C-alpha positions as CSV (number, residue, x, y, z in Angstrom):
1,M,26.3,-130.0,23.5
2,K,22.6,-129.2,23.3
3,L,19.5,-131.4,23.7
4,L,16.6,-129.9,21.7
5,A,13.0,-131.1,22.1
6,Q,11.0,-131.7,18.9
7,N,9.2,-128.4,19.3
8,D,12.3,-126.3,19.9
9,S,12.6,-123.3,17.6
10,E,16.3,-124.0,17.1
11,L,15.5,-127.1,15.2
12,K,14.7,-125.1,12.1
13,D,18.4,-124.7,11.6
14,F,18.8,-128.5,11.3
15,A,15.5,-129.2,9.4
16,E,17.2,-130.7,6.3
17,V,19.2,-133.2,8.4
18,I,16.5,-134.4,10.7
19,Q,13.6,-134.4,8.2
20,P,14.0,-138.0,7.1
21,Y,13.3,-139.0,10.7
22,A,11.1,-136.2,11.9
23,N,8.4,-136.5,9.3
24,D,7.4,-140.0,10.4
25,L,7.8,-139.3,14.1
26,D,5.8,-136.1,13.9
27,A,3.0,-137.9,12.0
28,Q,2.9,-140.7,14.6
29,K,3.1,-138.1,17.4
30,I,6.2,-139.9,18.9
31,P,8.4,-137.7,21.1
32,Y,12.0,-137.2,20.2
33,W,15.0,-135.1,21.1
34,V,17.8,-133.9,18.9
35,I,21.4,-133.9,20.2
36,V,23.5,-131.1,18.6
37,H,27.2,-130.2,19.0
38,E,28.1,-126.8,17.7
39,K,26.4,-126.7,14.2
40,S,26.1,-130.4,13.7
41,V,23.4,-133.0,14.6
42,I,25.0,-136.0,16.3
43,G,21.9,-138.0,16.8
44,I,18.2,-138.3,17.6
45,V,16.7,-139.9,20.6
46,V,13.2,-141.3,20.3
47,V,10.9,-142.3,23.2
48,G,7.8,-144.3,22.5
49,H,6.1,-147.6,23.2
50,E,6.3,-151.1,21.7
51,P,5.7,-152.2,19.0
52,L,8.3,-149.7,17.9
53,M,11.0,-152.5,17.9
54,L,9.1,-155.5,19.5
55,I,12.2,-156.4,21.6
56,E,9.8,-156.2,24.6
57,P,6.1,-156.9,25.0
58,V,3.6,-154.5,23.5
59,G,3.1,-151.3,25.6
60,T,6.6,-151.3,27.0
61,K,8.2,-147.8,27.0
62,V,11.4,-147.8,25.0
63,S,14.0,-145.5,23.6
64,I,15.7,-145.7,20.2
65,I,18.8,-143.7,19.2
66,Y,19.6,-142.8,15.6
67,G,23.2,-141.9,15.2
68,I,23.7,-139.3,12.4
69,N,27.2,-138.0,12.6
70,S,30.0,-139.8,14.4
71,N,32.9,-137.7,13.1
72,F,33.8,-136.2,16.4
73,P,36.5,-136.7,19.0
74,V,36.1,-139.4,21.6
75,D,35.1,-137.0,24.4
76,I,32.2,-135.6,22.3
77,L,31.0,-139.1,21.3
78,N,31.1,-140.1,25.0
79,E,29.1,-137.1,25.9
80,F,26.6,-138.0,23.2
81,A,26.2,-141.6,24.5
82,T,25.9,-140.3,28.1
83,L,23.2,-137.8,27.1
84,A,21.3,-140.2,25.0
85,L,21.1,-142.7,27.8
86,K,20.1,-139.9,30.3
87,V,17.1,-139.1,28.1
88,A,16.0,-142.8,28.2
89,Q,16.5,-143.0,31.9
90,E,14.6,-139.7,32.6
91,Q,11.8,-140.9,30.4
92,D,11.7,-144.2,32.3
93,A,12.3,-146.3,29.2
94,A,12.7,-150.1,29.8
95,Y,15.6,-150.1,27.3
96,S,17.6,-147.9,25.0
97,F,18.7,-149.2,21.6
98,I,21.1,-148.1,18.9
99,D,22.3,-149.8,15.7
100,V,25.8,-148.8,14.8
101,P,27.9,-149.6,11.7
102,F,30.9,-151.8,12.6
103,Q,33.4,-149.2,11.2
104,Q,32.2,-146.7,13.8
105,G,34.2,-148.5,16.5
106,T,34.9,-145.4,18.6
107,L,31.2,-144.6,18.9
108,I,30.5,-148.3,19.8
109,D,33.1,-148.2,22.5
110,Q,31.5,-145.1,24.1
111,F,28.1,-146.8,24.3
112,F,29.8,-149.8,25.9
113,K,31.5,-147.5,28.5
114,V,28.1,-146.0,29.6
115,G,26.5,-149.4,30.1
116,Y,25.2,-150.7,26.7
117,N,25.7,-154.4,25.7
118,E,25.7,-156.1,22.3
119,L,22.4,-157.6,21.3
120,A,23.1,-158.7,17.7
121,N,25.4,-158.3,14.7
122,S,23.8,-158.0,11.3
123,L,25.1,-157.7,7.7
124,R,23.3,-156.0,4.8
125,M,23.6,-157.8,1.4
126,S,22.3,-156.8,-2.0
127,R,22.4,-157.7,-5.7
128,P,21.1,-156.0,-8.8
129,L,18.1,-157.5,-10.5
130,D,19.6,-157.2,-13.9
131,T,19.3,-160.8,-15.1
132,S,16.4,-163.2,-15.4
133,F,15.7,-165.7,-12.6
134,E,14.0,-169.0,-12.9
135,S,13.1,-171.4,-10.2
136,N,12.1,-175.0,-10.9
137,D,8.5,-176.3,-10.5
138,I,9.2,-178.3,-7.3
139,L,7.6,-175.7,-5.1
140,R,4.3,-173.9,-5.4
141,Y,3.5,-170.7,-3.5
142,E,0.3,-169.5,-1.8
143,R,-0.2,-166.0,-0.5
144,V,-1.0,-165.9,3.2
145,K,-4.4,-164.4,3.7
146,R,-5.1,-161.8,6.4
147,E,-7.3,-164.2,8.4
148,E,-4.3,-166.7,8.4
149,V,-1.8,-164.2,9.8
150,N,-2.2,-165.2,13.5
151,E,-1.8,-168.9,12.6
152,C,1.3,-168.0,10.4
153,L,2.9,-166.2,13.4
154,E,2.3,-169.2,15.6
155,I,4.5,-171.4,13.3
156,M,7.0,-168.7,12.2
157,K,9.3,-169.6,15.1
158,E,9.6,-173.1,13.7
159,F,10.4,-171.8,10.2
160,M,13.1,-169.6,11.6
161,S,14.4,-172.0,14.3
162,G,18.2,-172.4,14.5
163,S,18.8,-168.8,13.6
164,P,21.5,-167.1,15.7
165,D,19.7,-163.8,15.4
166,V,18.6,-162.9,18.9
167,M,16.7,-159.9,17.8
168,L,14.6,-161.9,15.4
169,N,13.8,-164.4,18.1
170,L,12.7,-161.6,20.5
171,I,10.5,-160.1,17.7
172,L,8.9,-163.4,17.0
173,S,8.1,-163.9,20.7
174,N,6.3,-160.5,20.9
175,I,4.7,-160.0,17.5
176,K,1.9,-162.5,18.3
177,K,0.6,-160.1,21.0
178,V,0.4,-156.9,19.0
179,P,-3.0,-155.2,18.4
180,E,-4.9,-156.3,15.3
181,Q,-4.6,-152.8,13.8
182,F,-0.8,-153.3,13.9
183,L,-1.1,-156.6,12.2
184,D,-3.3,-154.9,9.6
185,Y,-0.5,-152.4,8.9
186,W,2.2,-155.1,8.8
187,F,0.1,-157.3,6.5
188,N,-0.5,-154.5,4.1
189,S,3.1,-153.5,3.9
190,T,4.5,-156.9,3.2
191,Q,3.7,-160.0,1.2
192,L,3.7,-163.4,2.9
193,F,3.9,-166.7,1.1
194,Y,3.8,-170.3,2.1
195,A,5.9,-172.7,0.0
196,Y,4.6,-176.2,-0.6
197,N,6.1,-179.3,-2.1
198,E,2.9,-181.0,-3.4
199,D,0.7,-180.8,-0.3
200,A,3.5,-180.5,2.3
201,L,4.2,-177.1,3.8
202,V,8.0,-176.7,3.6
203,G,8.8,-173.0,3.9
204,F,7.8,-169.4,4.4
205,L,8.7,-166.2,2.5
206,D,8.3,-162.6,3.5
207,I,8.8,-160.0,0.8
208,S,8.4,-156.2,0.9
209,P,8.9,-154.8,-2.6
210,K,8.4,-151.2,-1.5
211,Q,10.7,-151.3,1.5
212,G,14.5,-150.7,1.7
213,L,15.2,-154.3,2.8
214,N,12.8,-156.0,0.4
215,I,13.5,-159.6,1.4
216,D,12.5,-159.7,5.0
217,N,12.5,-163.4,6.0
218,I,13.0,-166.8,4.4
219,G,12.5,-169.9,6.4
220,V,12.4,-173.7,5.8
221,L,10.8,-176.1,8.3
222,P,13.6,-178.2,10.0
223,A,12.3,-181.5,8.5
224,H,12.7,-180.1,5.0
225,R,16.1,-178.5,5.3
226,G,19.1,-179.6,3.1
227,K,16.9,-180.3,0.1
228,G,17.6,-177.1,-1.8
229,Y,14.3,-175.5,-1.0
230,G,15.9,-172.3,0.4
231,R,17.6,-171.7,-2.9
232,Q,14.5,-172.2,-4.8
233,M,12.6,-169.9,-2.6
234,M,15.2,-167.2,-3.0
235,L,15.1,-167.5,-6.8
236,H,11.3,-167.1,-6.5
237,A,11.7,-164.0,-4.4
238,L,14.2,-162.5,-6.8
239,Q,11.9,-163.2,-9.8
240,Y,8.9,-161.8,-7.9
241,L,10.7,-158.6,-7.0
242,Q,11.9,-158.2,-10.6
243,E,8.3,-158.6,-11.8
244,Q,7.3,-155.8,-9.3
245,G,9.7,-153.4,-10.9
246,V,12.3,-153.6,-8.2
247,T,15.9,-153.1,-9.5
248,E,17.9,-154.2,-6.5
249,A,17.3,-157.0,-3.9
250,K,18.3,-156.2,-0.4
251,L,18.3,-158.2,2.8
252,R,19.6,-158.4,6.4
253,V,21.3,-161.5,7.8
254,H,23.0,-162.2,11.1
255,V,26.8,-162.2,10.7
256,D,27.1,-165.7,12.2
257,N,24.5,-167.3,9.9
258,T,27.2,-168.6,7.6
259,R,25.0,-171.0,5.7
260,A,22.6,-168.3,4.7
261,I,25.4,-165.9,3.7
262,Q,26.9,-168.6,1.5
263,L,23.6,-169.2,-0.1
264,Y,23.1,-165.5,-0.8
265,E,26.6,-165.1,-2.2
266,S,26.0,-168.1,-4.5
267,L,23.0,-166.2,-5.9
268,G,25.0,-163.1,-6.6
269,F,24.6,-161.1,-3.4
270,T,27.5,-159.0,-2.2
271,K,28.2,-158.0,1.4
272,G,27.5,-154.4,2.4
273,I,27.5,-152.6,5.7
274,A,27.6,-154.6,8.9
275,K,26.0,-153.2,12.1
276,R,26.2,-153.9,15.8
277,A,22.9,-153.6,17.7
278,L,23.5,-152.3,21.2
279,I,21.1,-152.2,24.1
280,W,20.9,-150.8,27.6
281,R,18.2,-152.3,29.9
282,K,16.8,-150.7,33.0
């Protein structure tokens, strides 16, 4: 097994495989290493600083692992997990993170064996936008302005309260402390909406039409839950995405958030890949 740095001449033999990751990493000048066994790339180890994930405060040194090929015997996968962790430790990262599909149980077991723990379980869901969507007129929506973003972040935890998603809660705890230029980038890459019933603020919607997961977050204030607002907001999101030319709605939900999953299924979403987020902490 080989560990190749990003400027290693041998990487040209694996350019096609690593390109989807390397292009962005090279552009942002983020260091990475490629782990290779024989003629196959097993994974990529990235070392940078928050806000790469926002699991820890801004500026914290972190490592993120991208698993690319898990079709190897147990001993090879164990060597991969061991080597990926070694990179994080040698680079003095505060944590090492990997998101692994549930069906790759053997790979998950190897990361557990070298000291990783489970952080979260998530499920991807999707539905085609091939029918019309109509929400009622109970709610009105106002786009969050850039100057309102910090205030929005202050109350976002209340919108999302009760969620079993540990990762989401960590991100919400740390996002308020990110530099303004990062908030500029985030604001320009997503579309944030407040939902009102008359003059009462009841919910929040975060949509990213140009991203892979295009429905990022939907939240209803605790005092207004159980009134059907979540369903109406989802219908609005689907209609909005359709108007933006999106052909498929995609989202991520925690596997234990049964009420949300039931809502999404009632709106035509189907379950896709489930992933386990694993983390090692220094």
